[in-house]
N, CA, C and O of each residue as an XYZ file, in Angstrom:
740
protein
N      23.427     79.794     84.067
C      22.556     78.866     84.783
C      23.118     78.595     86.183
O      22.385     78.642     87.171
N      24.426     78.309     86.260
C      25.039     78.020     87.549
C      24.976     79.242     88.459
O      24.716     79.110     89.655
N      25.213     80.432     87.904
C      25.177     81.661     88.692
C      23.759     81.907     89.224
O      23.600     82.341     90.365
N      22.737     81.639     88.420
C      21.347     81.820     88.851
C      21.029     80.868     89.995
O      20.394     81.263     90.973
N      21.461     79.624     89.882
C      21.210     78.644     90.934
C      21.885     79.049     92.245
O      21.285     78.910     93.311
N      23.120     79.544     92.184
C      23.826     79.980     93.381
C      23.118     81.172     94.024
O      23.036     81.260     95.249
N      22.609     82.085     93.201
C      21.889     83.238     93.734
C      20.628     82.795     94.453
O      20.332     83.297     95.537
N      19.875     81.861     93.870
C      18.656     81.347     94.493
C      18.989     80.658     95.810
O      18.281     80.840     96.801
N      20.057     79.871     95.830
C      20.471     79.182     97.048
C      20.858     80.206     98.113
O      20.492     80.051     99.278
N      21.590     81.244     97.729
C      22.006     82.271     98.687
C      20.801     82.995     99.262
O      20.737     83.212    100.472
N      19.836     83.376     98.416
C      18.634     84.062     98.911
C      17.802     83.139     99.798
O      17.243     83.585    100.800
N      17.717     81.878     99.446
C      16.973     80.918    100.259
C      17.626     80.759    101.628
O      16.943     80.735    102.652
N      18.954     80.652    101.638
C      19.677     80.524    102.906
C      19.474     81.770    103.758
O      19.280     81.662    104.969
N      19.515     82.955    103.144
C      19.304     84.194    103.894
C      17.901     84.240    104.483
O      17.714     84.669    105.621
N      16.928     83.803    103.717
C      15.545     83.790    104.207
C      15.398     82.837    105.381
O      14.686     83.143    106.337
N      16.059     81.685    105.324
C      15.999     80.724    106.415
C      16.645     81.309    107.664
O      16.096     81.193    108.760
N      17.814     81.940    107.504
C      18.504     82.536    108.647
C      17.638     83.624    109.270
O      17.494     83.675    110.491
N      17.065     84.489    108.450
C      16.200     85.547    108.975
C      14.965     84.973    109.635
O      14.529     85.481    110.668
N      14.396     83.937    109.070
C      13.209     83.297    109.658
C      13.522     82.666    110.993
O      12.721     82.766    111.923
N      14.672     82.015    111.113
C      15.065     81.398    112.369
C      15.344     82.473    113.402
O      14.958     82.330    114.562
N      16.005     83.544    113.000
C      16.282     84.638    113.928
C      15.007     85.270    114.443
O      14.903     85.572    115.631
N      14.031     85.475    113.564
C      12.768     86.078    113.981
C      11.981     85.137    114.855
O      11.233     85.586    115.724
N      12.129     83.842    114.649
C      11.394     82.860    115.444
C      11.787     82.890    116.901
O      11.005     82.488    117.763
N      13.000     83.367    117.194
C      13.446     83.423    118.578
C      12.969     84.660    119.315
O      13.132     84.761    120.531
N      12.375     85.609    118.585
C      11.893     86.834    119.214
C      10.583     86.559    119.914
O       9.860     85.624    119.569
N      10.285     87.385    120.905
C       9.021     87.208    121.588
C       8.326     88.538    121.689
O       8.944     89.595    121.566
N       7.040     88.474    121.911
C       6.269     89.682    122.093
C       5.263     89.460    123.184
O       4.935     88.325    123.530
N       4.778     90.544    123.719
C       3.778     90.443    124.770
C       2.418     90.254    124.133
O       1.993     91.075    123.320
N       1.739     89.197    124.487
C       0.444     88.913    123.881
C      -0.705     89.207    124.816
O      -1.864     89.118    124.412
N      -0.417     89.552    126.047
C      -1.474     89.853    126.992
C      -2.212     88.628    127.469
O      -3.315     88.754    128.002
N      -1.647     87.439    127.298
C      -2.332     86.235    127.750
C      -2.292     86.165    129.266
O      -1.497     86.849    129.911
N      -3.147     85.341    129.822
C      -3.247     85.282    131.272
C      -2.363     84.214    131.888
O      -2.430     83.984    133.095
N      -1.538     83.559    131.087
C      -0.680     82.528    131.660
C       0.439     83.175    132.467
O       0.867     84.291    132.176
N       0.897     82.470    133.467
C       1.975     82.963    134.307
C       3.280     82.393    133.824
O       3.313     81.318    133.225
N       4.351     83.105    134.079
C       5.672     82.624    133.706
C       6.613     82.751    134.881
O       6.480     83.640    135.722
N       7.559     81.846    134.917
C       8.576     81.860    135.957
C       9.898     82.247    135.324
O      10.147     81.934    134.159
N      10.739     82.918    136.075
C      12.056     83.299    135.604
C      13.084     82.478    136.348
O      13.137     82.527    137.577
N      13.929     81.700    135.612
C      14.935     80.901    136.298
C      15.801     81.779    137.189
O      16.194     82.880    136.807
N      16.092     81.270    138.390
C      16.860     82.056    139.343
C      18.299     81.607    139.450
O      19.054     82.141    140.262
N      18.695     80.631    138.644
C      20.054     80.136    138.805
C      20.891     80.222    137.546
O      22.066     79.856    137.578
N      20.342     80.689    136.444
C      21.105     80.826    135.215
C      21.614     79.513    134.670
O      22.617     79.498    133.957
N      20.960     78.413    134.979
C      21.421     77.105    134.522
C      21.348     77.015    133.006
O      20.477     77.613    132.375
N      22.268     76.264    132.440
C      22.255     76.062    131.006
C      21.758     74.664    130.695
O      21.267     73.958    131.576
N      21.885     74.276    129.460
C      21.234     73.057    129.006
C      21.675     71.814    129.741
O      22.862     71.555    129.941
N      20.688     71.072    130.125
C      20.797     69.778    130.755
C      19.534     69.081    130.309
O      18.540     69.755    130.036
N      19.524     67.798    130.223
C      18.327     67.115    129.729
C      17.198     67.215    130.732
O      17.406     67.020    131.930
N      16.003     67.517    130.248
C      14.839     67.406    131.129
C      14.393     65.966    130.985
O      14.448     65.412    129.888
N      13.964     65.365    132.041
C      13.684     63.941    131.996
C      12.221     63.603    131.881
O      11.772     62.645    132.509
N      11.452     64.351    131.099
C      10.034     64.046    131.004
C       9.776     62.793    130.195
O      10.492     62.477    129.244
N       8.735     62.091    130.599
C       8.288     60.925    129.853
C       7.716     61.377    128.522
O       7.295     62.527    128.395
N       7.691     60.511    127.542
C       7.097     60.836    126.252
C       5.626     61.160    126.435
O       4.937     60.527    127.235
N       5.155     62.137    125.699
C       3.770     62.570    125.780
C       3.279     62.878    124.389
O       4.078     63.197    123.508
N       1.989     62.790    124.172
C       1.405     63.128    122.885
C       1.485     64.627    122.646
O       1.394     65.065    121.500
N       1.648     65.407    123.671
C       1.671     66.857    123.545
C       3.046     67.360    123.161
O       4.059     66.882    123.671
N       3.075     68.328    122.259
C       4.343     68.937    121.874
C       4.900     69.792    122.993
O       6.096     70.080    123.019
N       4.045     70.199    123.918
C       4.504     71.057    125.005
C       5.353     70.305    126.006
O       6.174     70.913    126.693
N       5.179     69.018    126.106
C       5.933     68.231    127.079
C       7.281     67.866    126.489
O       7.367     67.369    125.366
N       8.325     68.115    127.251
C       9.673     67.788    126.804
C       9.972     66.328    127.085
O       9.351     65.711    127.951
N      10.919     65.783    126.352
C      11.370     64.436    126.677
C      12.879     64.396    126.603
O      13.496     65.137    125.837
N      13.455     63.547    127.382
C      14.902     63.421    127.416
C      15.324     62.184    126.646
O      14.546     61.249    126.454
N      16.562     62.202    126.216
C      17.091     61.019    125.572
C      17.261     59.931    126.622
O      17.363     60.213    127.816
N      17.289     58.708    126.172
C      17.435     57.595    127.108
C      18.716     57.778    127.903
O      19.749     58.157    127.351
N      18.649     57.513    129.180
C      19.825     57.606    130.024
C      20.066     58.987    130.596
O      21.141     59.242    131.139
N      19.104     59.885    130.492
C      19.293     61.247    130.995
C      19.141     61.302    132.508
O      18.299     60.618    133.090
N      19.964     62.121    133.128
C      19.883     62.348    134.569
C      19.112     63.650    134.778
O      19.483     64.682    134.220
N      18.061     63.613    135.564
C      17.206     64.776    135.779
C      17.828     65.751    136.768
O      18.591     65.369    137.655
N      17.478     67.029    136.588
C      17.901     68.082    137.509
C      16.672     68.846    137.974
O      15.764     69.117    137.188
N      16.647     69.189    139.242
C      15.588     70.007    139.820
C      16.227     71.316    140.242
O      17.216     71.337    140.973
N      15.639     72.419    139.764
C      16.180     73.748    140.010
C      15.065     74.639    140.544
O      13.969     74.161    140.837
N      15.342     75.922    140.670
C      14.326     76.854    141.162
C      14.183     78.029    140.211
O      15.096     78.348    139.450
N      13.020     78.665    140.268
C      12.739     79.867    139.483
C      11.749     80.716    140.266
O      11.034     80.211    141.132
N      11.712     81.991    139.962
C      10.754     82.897    140.586
C       9.533     82.985    139.684
O       9.659     83.199    138.478
N       8.347     82.818    140.269
C       7.111     82.800    139.496
C       6.084     83.780    140.072
O       5.022     83.365    140.536
N       6.391     85.042    140.042
C       5.458     86.076    140.494
C       4.920     85.823    141.886
O       5.688     85.601    142.822
N       3.582     85.857    142.030
C       2.938     85.674    143.333
C       3.185     84.281    143.917
O       3.057     84.085    145.126
N       3.537     83.316    143.067
C       3.791     81.958    143.561
C       5.123     81.867    144.302
O       5.347     80.918    145.054
N       5.995     82.829    144.102
C       7.284     82.837    144.783
C       8.318     81.966    144.076
O       8.267     81.796    142.858
N       9.240     81.423    144.834
C      10.285     80.554    144.294
C       9.734     79.138    144.220
O       9.317     78.563    145.226
N       9.739     78.592    143.017
C       9.159     77.261    142.771
C      10.189     76.340    142.135
O      11.258     76.777    141.710
N       9.844     75.052    142.078
C      10.720     74.061    141.452
C      10.469     73.996    139.951
O       9.329     74.047    139.490
N      11.562     73.882    139.204
C      11.516     73.719    137.754
C      12.539     72.661    137.359
O      13.410     72.298    138.150
N      12.424     72.168    136.119
C      13.419     71.218    135.625
C      14.596     71.978    135.019
O      14.653     73.205    135.100
N      15.526     71.257    134.419
C      16.738     71.854    133.868
C      16.463     72.815    132.719
O      17.303     73.661    132.413
N      15.310     72.701    132.080
C      14.963     73.598    130.980
C      14.066     74.744    131.430
O      13.627     75.548    130.607
N      13.790     74.825    132.731
C      12.946     75.903    133.238
C      11.465     75.582    133.239
O      10.646     76.455    133.527
N      11.103     74.339    132.920
C       9.699     73.934    132.921
C       9.223     73.704    134.354
O       9.905     73.057    135.148
N       8.061     74.233    134.672
C       7.499     74.139    136.017
C       7.218     72.698    136.401
O       6.761     71.903    135.580
N       7.493     72.370    137.653
C       7.209     71.041    138.195
C       6.022     71.120    139.147
O       5.832     72.118    139.843
N       5.225     70.050    139.167
C       3.989     70.007    139.948
C       3.927     68.751    140.802
O       4.576     67.748    140.507
N       3.126     68.824    141.876
C       2.757     67.636    142.643
C       1.279     67.357    142.367
O       0.522     68.255    142.000
N       0.888     66.099    142.549
C      -0.484     65.639    142.325
C      -1.025     65.207    143.678
O      -0.476     64.301    144.305
N      -2.096     65.847    144.134
C      -2.606     65.548    145.475
C      -3.152     64.134    145.628
O      -3.341     63.673    146.753
N      -3.409     63.435    144.529
C      -3.856     62.045    144.634
C      -2.714     61.119    145.043
O      -2.958     60.015    145.531
N      -1.485     61.553    144.851
C      -0.322     60.759    145.265
C      -0.177     60.904    146.778
O       0.260     61.944    147.271
N      -0.542     59.865    147.500
C      -0.494     59.907    148.969
C       0.812     59.375    149.537
O       1.020     59.393    150.750
N       1.693     58.899    148.660
C       3.018     58.423    149.061
C       3.969     58.759    147.921
O       3.626     59.542    147.035
N       5.152     58.177    147.937
C       6.085     58.417    146.835
C       5.658     57.680    145.561
O       6.204     57.944    144.489
N       4.713     56.784    145.661
C       4.253     56.030    144.490
C       3.295     56.865    143.657
O       2.306     57.381    144.178
N       3.581     57.003    142.366
C       2.735     57.781    141.462
C       1.418     57.057    141.189
O       1.391     55.839    141.017
N       0.335     57.816    141.152
C      -0.973     57.270    140.773
C      -1.397     57.800    139.405
O      -2.539     57.597    138.994
N      -0.496     58.474    138.700
C      -0.794     59.095    137.406
C      -0.164     58.274    136.283
O       1.046     58.326    136.060
N      -1.001     57.518    135.583
C      -0.555     56.696    134.457
C      -1.462     56.946    133.256
O      -2.455     57.665    133.366
N      -1.126     56.359    132.114
C      -1.979     56.432    130.933
C      -2.234     57.856    130.470
O      -1.297     58.629    130.271
N      -3.520     58.205    130.296
C      -3.862     59.543    129.803
C      -3.461     60.619    130.795
O      -3.162     61.743    130.393
N      -3.449     60.304    132.070
C      -2.974     61.263    133.079
C      -1.500     61.587    132.817
O      -1.116     62.757    132.809
N      -0.683     60.572    132.606
C       0.749     60.788    132.374
C       1.013     61.463    131.023
O       2.068     62.068    130.836
N       0.066     61.368    130.079
C       0.223     62.089    128.816
C       0.016     63.585    129.041
O       0.719     64.404    128.450
N      -0.946     63.944    129.895
C      -1.213     65.352    130.196
C      -0.233     65.906    131.226
O       0.120     67.085    131.188
N       0.196     65.059    132.131
C       1.103     65.440    133.223
C       2.314     64.511    133.194
O       2.404     63.601    134.018
N       3.255     64.721    132.256
C       4.383     63.797    132.124
C       5.273     63.767    133.363
O       5.702     64.813    133.850
N       5.547     62.570    133.870
C       6.416     62.444    135.045
C       7.846     62.858    134.713
O       8.320     62.644    133.598
N       8.522     63.447    135.681
C       9.933     63.775    135.524
C      10.723     62.505    135.790
O      10.758     62.009    136.916
N      11.358     61.982    134.745
C      12.080     60.712    134.828
C      13.580     60.946    134.910
O      14.088     61.991    134.503
N      14.273     59.956    135.443
C      15.727     60.021    135.536
C      16.314     58.630    135.380
O      15.654     57.626    135.649
N      17.560     58.586    134.944
C      18.249     57.296    134.838
C      19.181     57.066    136.024
O      19.715     55.969    136.190
N      19.371     58.061    136.822
C      20.265     57.948    137.977
C      19.783     58.864    139.076
O      18.609     59.231    139.123
N      20.689     59.230    139.955
C      20.325     60.134    141.042
C      20.083     61.522    140.480
O      20.939     62.059    139.776
N      18.928     62.116    140.777
C      18.669     63.469    140.296
C      19.567     64.469    141.018
O      20.052     64.197    142.116
N      19.782     65.613    140.402
C      20.613     66.648    140.997
C      19.764     67.877    141.328
O      18.704     68.090    140.739
N      20.244     68.677    142.274
C      19.554     69.906    142.674
C      20.477     71.086    142.457
O      21.692     70.976    142.623
N      19.892     72.224    142.083
C      20.664     73.463    142.022
C      19.744     74.630    142.333
O      18.546     74.444    142.547
N      20.300     75.828    142.357
C      19.531     76.968    142.834
C      19.258     76.739    144.312
O      20.144     76.290    145.039
N      18.057     77.038    144.765
C      17.739     76.797    146.172
C      16.977     75.491    146.387
O      16.411     75.266    147.457
N      16.965     74.623    145.356
C      16.409     73.272    145.538
C      17.347     72.499    146.467
O      18.566     72.663    146.414
N      16.769     71.668    147.302
C      17.544     70.954    148.321
C      17.768     69.492    147.926
O      16.819     68.721    147.788
N      19.038     69.129    147.748
C      19.332     67.753    147.333
C      18.877     66.726    148.352
O      18.569     65.591    147.987
N      18.829     67.101    149.627
C      18.379     66.164    150.667
C      16.901     65.783    150.486
O      16.469     64.750    150.998
N      16.135     66.590    149.777
C      14.708     66.304    149.559
C      14.453     65.535    148.271
O      13.327     65.111    148.014
N      15.492     65.352    147.459
C      15.341     64.622    146.196
C      15.354     63.118    146.417
O      16.044     62.618    147.306
N      14.601     62.415    145.619
C      14.585     60.954    145.643
C      14.036     60.434    144.337
O      13.804     61.198    143.400
N      13.830     59.140    144.275
C      13.230     58.513    143.092
C      12.225     57.467    143.547
O      12.271     56.978    144.676
N      11.328     57.142    142.648
C      10.352     56.083    142.878
C      10.177     55.314    141.578
O      10.263     55.893    140.495
N       9.935     54.032    141.677
C       9.748     53.213    140.485
C       8.277     53.270    140.064
O       7.380     52.991    140.858
N       8.050     53.636    138.806
C       6.693     53.712    138.254
C       6.213     52.320    137.842
O       6.997     51.372    137.783
N       4.934     52.216    137.563
C       4.362     50.928    137.166
C       4.971     50.391    135.873
O       4.944     49.184    135.634
N       5.526     51.282    135.028
C       6.174     50.838    133.786
C       7.656     50.522    133.996
O       8.365     50.205    133.041
N       8.123     50.607    135.242
C       9.505     50.278    135.563
C      10.471     51.446    135.483
O      11.629     51.311    135.878
N      10.024     52.589    134.983
C      10.892     53.756    134.872
C      11.008     54.443    136.227
O      10.137     54.301    137.085
N      12.099     55.189    136.409
C      12.345     55.888    137.665
C      11.873     57.335    137.556
O      12.265     58.069    136.650
N      11.017     57.727    138.508
C      10.486     59.076    138.551
C      11.124     59.829    139.713
O      11.359     59.263    140.780
N      11.402     61.109    139.492
C      11.999     61.954    140.525
C      10.924     62.353    141.539
O       9.792     62.665    141.172
N      11.300     62.336    142.818
C      10.427     62.817    143.891
C      11.141     63.970    144.606
O      12.365     64.093    144.562
N      10.337     64.804    145.262
C      10.886     65.906    146.061
C      10.056     65.987    147.327
O       8.843     66.190    147.270
N      10.699     65.831    148.454
C      10.021     65.784    149.756
C       8.899     64.726    149.742
O       7.841     64.920    150.341
N       9.150     63.629    149.059
C       8.194     62.527    149.013
C       7.116     62.645    147.954
O       6.284     61.746    147.831
N       7.103     63.733    147.181
C       6.086     63.926    146.137
C       6.662     63.582    144.767
O       7.680     64.152    144.374
N       6.036     62.663    144.029
C       6.457     62.455    142.641
C       6.281     63.771    141.866
O       5.302     64.488    142.072
N       7.233     64.084    140.975
C       7.198     65.339    140.222
C       6.725     65.135    138.792
O       7.021     64.125    138.154
N       5.975     66.132    138.305
C       5.391     66.088    136.961
C       5.542     67.441    136.278
O       5.617     68.480    136.934
N       5.586     67.410    134.963
C       5.428     68.619    134.167
C       3.965     68.718    133.777
O       3.157     67.894    134.205
N       3.614     69.700    132.981
C       2.237     69.842    132.503
C       2.259     70.143    131.010
O       2.912     71.093    130.578
N       1.557     69.349    130.227
C       1.532     69.515    128.780
C       0.918     70.852    128.370
O       1.166     71.320    127.258
N       0.129     71.472    129.233
C      -0.478     72.763    128.941
C       0.458     73.947    129.137
O       0.091     75.081    128.830
N       1.649     73.700    129.641
C       2.660     74.752    129.749
C       3.422     74.767    128.426
O       4.142     73.820    128.108
N       3.262     75.837    127.663
C       3.837     75.867    126.324
C       5.288     76.333    126.274
O       5.969     76.127    125.270
N       5.764     76.954    127.342
C       7.156     77.412    127.350
C       7.699     77.366    128.777
O       6.932     77.343    129.739
N       9.021     77.353    128.905
C       9.603     77.365    130.250
C       9.056     78.548    131.056
O       8.923     79.659    130.543
N       8.746     78.285    132.309
C       8.237     79.323    133.182
C       6.725     79.407    133.262
O       6.198     80.040    134.177
N       6.003     78.779    132.319
C       4.540     78.780    132.403
C       4.099     78.016    133.645
O       4.737     77.039    134.035
N       3.020     78.455    134.259
C       2.455     77.773    135.431
C       0.956     77.541    135.225
O       0.162     77.701    136.151
N       0.583     77.166    134.011
C      -0.822     76.991    133.661
C      -1.500     75.833    134.382
O      -2.729     75.782    134.435
N      -0.736     74.911    134.933
C      -1.312     73.770    135.645
C      -1.642     74.068    137.098
O      -2.294     73.261    137.761
N      -1.204     75.210    137.601
C      -1.375     75.557    139.007
C      -2.851     75.554    139.417
O      -3.669     76.276    138.847
N      -3.174     74.723    140.420
C      -4.513     74.676    140.990
C      -5.547     73.934    140.165
O      -6.717     73.899    140.546
N      -5.151     73.336    139.038
C      -6.121     72.595    138.230
C      -6.550     71.324    138.959
O      -5.760     70.705    139.672
N      -7.806     70.947    138.769
C      -8.316     69.692    139.317
C      -8.553     68.769    138.130
O      -9.550     68.909    137.422
N      -7.644     67.830    137.909
C      -7.723     66.889    136.792
C      -7.329     65.503    137.276
O      -6.476     65.353    138.151
N      -7.964     64.494    136.695
C      -7.681     63.098    137.006
C      -7.923     62.785    138.479
O      -7.229     61.960    139.074
N      -8.913     63.453    139.052
C      -9.360     63.107    140.390
C      -8.766     63.892    141.544
O      -9.112     63.642    142.699
N      -7.881     64.833    141.260
C      -7.282     65.623    142.351
C      -6.649     66.887    141.777
O      -6.563     67.067    140.563
N      -6.215     67.742    142.673
C      -5.615     69.019    142.275
C      -4.107     68.886    142.058
O      -3.459     67.980    142.582
N      -3.573     69.817    141.268
C      -2.162     69.891    140.915
C      -1.618     71.236    141.375
O      -2.259     72.269    141.176
N      -0.439     71.228    141.988
C       0.156     72.453    142.499
C       1.654     72.503    142.224
O       2.323     71.472    142.152
N       2.170     73.731    142.073
C       3.618     73.913    142.038
C       4.133     73.687    143.451
O       3.364     73.718    144.412
N       5.432     73.459    143.576
C       6.044     73.221    144.880
C       7.035     74.328    145.197
O       7.692     74.866    144.306
N       7.135     74.663    146.484
C       8.166     75.593    146.920
C       9.437     74.800    147.233
O       9.460     73.579    147.079
N      10.474     75.480    147.665
C      11.760     74.798    147.890
C      11.741     73.840    149.080
O      12.645     73.017    149.224
N      10.719     73.940    149.933
C      10.572     72.981    151.036
C       9.812     71.739    150.602
O       9.659     70.797    151.380
N       9.334     71.736    149.358
C       8.599     70.585    148.851
C       7.129     70.606    149.230
O       6.462     69.572    149.184
N       6.621     71.767    149.603
C       5.199     71.906    149.946
C       4.459     72.529    148.779
O       5.042     73.295    148.011
N       3.175     72.210    148.635
C       2.388     72.813    147.573
C       2.238     74.302    147.841
O       2.200     74.744    148.989
N       2.154     75.061    146.760
C       1.896     76.498    146.849
C       0.440     76.683    146.470
O       0.059     76.466    145.320
N      -0.380     77.086    147.440
C      -1.814     77.263    147.226
C      -2.196     78.671    147.663
O      -2.199     78.989    148.852
N      -2.518     79.505    146.684
C      -2.860     80.890    146.977
C      -4.364     81.112    147.107
O      -4.803     82.249    147.280
N      -5.156     80.054    147.027
C      -6.609     80.244    147.083
C      -7.115     80.449    148.498
O      -8.316     80.622    148.705
């Protein structure tokens, strides 16, 4: 009886290991989403996204310091990403450093939050980084005066599915290293 139980446990453990290993593999699905490739080889650091109803949006533990990095995204060129490689966006309705995206907007476009001074790496410029206080009192990262957001529709690091979308009253764009929107239209 004991030997049978150990065999079942061993086979179950092997199946779990094989399942986890296979889960990390990827394949080409021919989807039309764009992906960015990190250009700085950064390793794990907390992404500071606000909590969102979407599983695609990352969240950081309380007290996380945000990082802004760069990645290459095909025709979009070198763009800003967070520490996990998730694409960052600006919202054209934000006419100053103050965010106008709250509630359901912030659920779809989670703000990049930080507990301290954000950091820059890759070709992101630390002189362009800043913070702004949101209506809920949390600190959001800004770049060249633009509050930064992720997009819940980006399912993996490097996706740029939010590029050029018009939602919540204005358009959303990725940013280049100068902090300007990238608009290929």
